[in-house]
N, C-alpha and C positions, 0 to 999 in steps of 0.2 A: 149859507153865508150870512144872511140877514140875522137869523136867530143867534148864530155863533158870536156875532159882534155884540148884539144887544145883551146877551147873557155872559159876555166876557169869557168865552170858552177857549178861543184860539185866535191867533193873529199871524200875519205874515209881514216880513220886512224886506225891502230891497237890499238892505245891507247883509242879510242872511242869504237870500236867493229865492228865486221862484220855486214853488212846490216844496218848500222846506218849512213846515208849520212850527210856530212857537206855541206851546201849550201853556195857557194861563192857569192860575190856581183852580178855577171852577172846572175847566176842562180836564185838569189832571185828576180831579175826583172821579170822573167817569172812567178814565183810563185805569185808575187803581181799582175801582170796584169791578170792572170787567175782568181785570187780571186776577183779582181775588176769587171771583166766580170760577174762572178757568182753573185756578189752583185746586179748588175744592172738587170740581167735577172730574178733573183729570186724576186726582188722587183716587177717587172712587173707581176709575177705570185702569188703575195700575201704572200711571205714567210717573217718571222720575225726572226731576229738573236738572238742566245743565246750563252753562253760560259759555259763550264763545266770542272771539274778537270780531270787530266790525270790518277788519281788513285782512287780506291774505295775499301771498305771493301769486303771481300769474301761473306758476306751475300747478297750483291747486285747481285752477279753473280750466287749464288744459286737460288735466287729469279727469275732471268731472265732465268735460266736453262743453261747458258753457262758453269756452273759447274754442272754436269760433261760432258755434251755433247761436249764442245769445249775446254776442259782442255789441250789437247795436243798442241793447238795453242797458249796457254798463257804462259807468263813468270812465273817462280816460284815466290811465294808470298814473300812480305816483312813483317817482324815482326815489327810492330810499337805498342808500349805499350801493348804487349802481344796479339795483334790481327793481323790477316793476311790481308794485303792489296795487291791488284793486279794492275799492270799497265794495263790500259784498252785496250782490243783488239778491241772494237767498242764503238760507242757513244750512241746507242739506249737506254740502261737502264737509262742513265742520262736524256735523253730527255723524257722518259716516266715519270720520277719523276717530271719533270717540268710541263708536261701536267696535271698530277694528283694532282698537288699542288693547283689547282683552279677548282671550279665547272664550268661546261660549259653547255650552252643551245644548243638545236638543231639549233637555229637561228645562232649561232656562227660558226657552222661547215661548211666546213672543217677548221681545224687549222693546219697551216704549219710552222714548226720551223726548222731553218737551223743553221749549224755550220761547219766551217772548223776545224774539231777536230783532234788533234794529238793522234794517236793510236800506239800500240806496239803488234806485234805478233811474236811468236817464229817460225821462218822458219828454216828447216834443212839447215845446212851450204852448203850442196851440191846443194841446190835449189836456193841459192842467185845469183842474176844476175844484176850487175849495179844498175840502178834505177828501173828496171822492177820488180824485186822481192827483197824486203828489209824487215827489221824487225821493223823499225820505219817509220811512214808515216803520212801525213796529208790529211784527207779525206773531199771531198766536200759533206758532209753528210746533210741529212734532213729527217724529218719524218712528214708524213701527217696523221692527225687524222680525220677520216671522218665517216659519217653514211654509212650503208650498201648500200643504194640507190645512194650514191655518189662515191663509190669505183671505179666503171668502168670508169667514166668520169675523175676522178683524175688520174687514171693509164694512160689513154690516154694522158692527159695533160703532164705528165712526159715524155712519149715517144716523144712527140712533142718538149719538151725542149731539149732532147738529140739531136734531128734532127736539131734544130736551131744551136746548138754548132757545130755539124759536118759540116753543110752547111757553116758556117762562116769560118771554117778552111779547107774547100775543102777536107774533108775526105769522100771518096766514097766507099772504100772497107770495108764494115762492114755488119754484119747481127745480128739477135737477136736469142738467144737460150732460149727456154722456158724449164726451169728445173722443172720436175715433180717428185713426189715421186713414189716409187714402192709400190703400195697399198698392195702387198703381203708380204712386209717386213716393216711394220710400227713400228717394234722395233727400227729402226734407226731414227724415227721421232716421233713427238707428236701423240699419239694414239687417234685421233679424226677423224674417217673416214668421217663423214658427213661434218665437217668443211673443211676438205681437198677438198671434192667434190665441196662445195660452192665456195671456193677460186679459184679452178681451173676453174670453170665456169666463174667467173668474169674476170680472166686474159685472158682466151681464147677468150671471147667475145670482150674484149678490143683490143687484138692483131688483131683479124679478122676485126674489125671496123676501126682500125688505118690504115690498108693497108700496113704495113711494113712487109718485108720478115722475116720469122722466121722458125726455126726447133725445134723439140721437143727432149728433153733428159730425158729418164726415169731413175729414181733413183738418180737424181742430185739436187733435191730440198734442200733448207735449212731445218734444223730440225723443224722450226716453220712455214713453209709455202712455196708455190711455188715462183719462181722468174724468171725474165728475165735477162740474161747476154748479154751484148753487146760485140760481138766478133769482133776483129780488127786484121789486119795483120801488122807486122813490115816491114821495108824495105827489110829484108832478108827472109821474108815469114813466120816467126814464128807467130803463132796465140795466142793472149792474150785476156783475159777478161779485158776490159778496164773500164767497169762500170756495176752496177747492180741496178735492180729495183725489190723490193720484196713486197709481200703481206703477212701480218702477222696477224693471228687470235689468236695466243697464248698470245701475250702481254696483251690483254684485260683481260685475266684471271689472269695472274701472277702479274700484276700491278693494277688490278681492274680499268681499264680505261673505263670510261663511260661518257655519257652526259645525260642531262635531256630532255626527249622527249616532244613533243607537248601535250602528255597525262599526263605530270607531273611525269612520272615514269623514273627510270634509265634504260638506254639502253647501250649495249656494243659498242665500237667503232671498226672500222677496221683501221689497221695501215699500211701505205705504207712506206717502207724504200727506199730511192733513193740517188744515188750519180752520177749524169750525167757526171761530169768531173773526176770521179774516185778519185785517190789520186794525189797530186802534183807530187809525185815521178814517178808513172807509166805513167801518162798522159804526163809529161814533157819528159820522156824517149821516148815515142812514137812520140811526136812532133819533138824531135831532129832528129829522123830518117826520119819522114815524110817530114820535110823541109830540110833535110841534113845540118842542122845548119844555113841555110839561112832564118831566121825567117822573117815574114812580119814586116813592120815598127812598128806596134803597139806592137809587142812582142819582137823585137830585143833589146838585152841588151844595145848596143850603137846604136842610130838611125842615127847619123851623126857625121862625124869627119872633123874638120877644118884643112886644110893643107896649111900653109904659105910656099911660095916658098923660101923666104929668111927672114933674121932678119929685113930687111927694112920695112916689112909690119906686124911686130909682133903686133903693136898697133891696126891696122885694124883687124887682125885676132882675137884678143881678143874682139873687138867690135862685130864681127860676132858671136862669141861664146856667148857673153852676150845676144845678141838679141834672139838667139835660146833658151838659158837657161831660160830667163825670160818670154818667150811666154806662156800664160796660155793655158792649154789643158783640155777640158771638160771631155773626156773619158780616163783619165790617172791617175795614182796614185801619180805622183809628177812632172808633166810637161815633157818637151822633155828631152831626154837623149843624151847629146852631149859631145864631148871632143875635144882636140886639140893636134896635133902632133908637138911638139917643138924640136924634135931631130935634130941633125945635118946631117941627112941622105939626099940623093938626093930626089927630088920630086917623081920620078918614084918608088923609094924604099918605100917611105911613102904610095903611092897609093897601091902598091902591098901588103904591110903589112895590110892595111885596108881591102883589098879584102880577104886576108887569114882569117881575123877575121870576115868576112862576114857582115861587116857594110853596111847597105843599101845605104848610101849617103856619098860621099867624096866631100868636098867643098874646091876647090883649090883657093887660093887668092894670087895674085901678085900685082905689082904696077898698072897695068891697072884696075884690079878689085877694088882696093882701091880708085883710082881716080874716078871711075864711080859708086861706092857704090853697087857693084855687087859681086857675087860668081860664079865661074865656077863649074858646077855641073856634077859629074860623078857617075854612078851607079856601084854597086859591080860586075855587069855582064860585065863591061868594056865599056858600052855605055856612050858616052859623050853628055850631054844635052845642053852644051854650057853655056854661061853666063846669069844670070838673077838677077834682083834686090833682095837684102836681103829680103825685105818684101814679094816678090812673092814666094821665096823659103819657108819662114816661113809659109805662107798660105798653100802651097802644103803639107809640112810635117805635119802640124797641122791637115789638112783634113784627111790624111792617118791614123794618130794616133786616131782621134776622130771617124771616120767611120769604122775603122778596115778593110779598103779596099785599095788596092794598086792602084796608078795612072797608067793608061794604056798609054804608050807613043807610 
């Protein structure tokens, strides 16, 4: 919360409501870059994007059984033309309707559909905490519709997708929690003992074959199936569920989800719910603490700041800014993010301000740099890299933005 305020990432307003964050321009950069990363990685794994409404009639949630199983976590309904509509607490019912709108052959399976979907859940006010626990959030959601014989391998693929993200961001302190039902208390869950056993067998085999560390939690499953929660620690040691991977055997009944098998008959599908990057809100909250606000270049709200020593080089400083701004970036949402400090402050004050804002690069330009077509490069750590041609610096920062890897000096 402290860093988010200092870096102007997000804010809250009593006029909007508790737990409903307002994303500021700097914070929106992080959201966009995470979503662009997901778009790229999901494309590699065969996902296709969809978009669905934020509200739906209560009949949809009775059909999905979120009413009454999950009613305490939902906002009170809106009366629209005499019918009750709910702000959606999750995206799965909408996705099931998309899958069910078309007949599918066994040859098409698995079908993977994804959406960064906006959801709303009523959290008790005492449980709200910055971006970590909110009432309005945008989830890196997707659903995989597969045959029974594909479920284990698809589950493993999702686990590996999680690991790719964590490796990229140098996240090492995490483990997986296999949440199982209490088979002696099936009144809390869908009463289908054999289907529970089948689903648990698939997940356990997937976890054992994946080689990832996990622990079991009895009585913690979702009401419609077992799940894997990815547990992660914040900088102050608080443990959070950062993302979830679930196997659902109920949806095939409630939404009549099926495919046409090789024998020409209809067969039920298995559904995998997954959200490797969790929600923008919680994952960004974790990353703020993980990096202590010093985001790597590809995620930093401002990647470089041009600092002219005096007004005599203002034209050249603008030329440097333009060269950076216009540089095309392959792995970015809108090119390089750069600005210029035109205040009347002394150079050392400008450098200090940029360091406090945790900007990765400061490009100091004076008369010598202008004469030679160069920039004096400083890191937010205080390290001075010396002068280099504009073109050389553009190539360096573009490489970092595109590979999502920092240059080792």
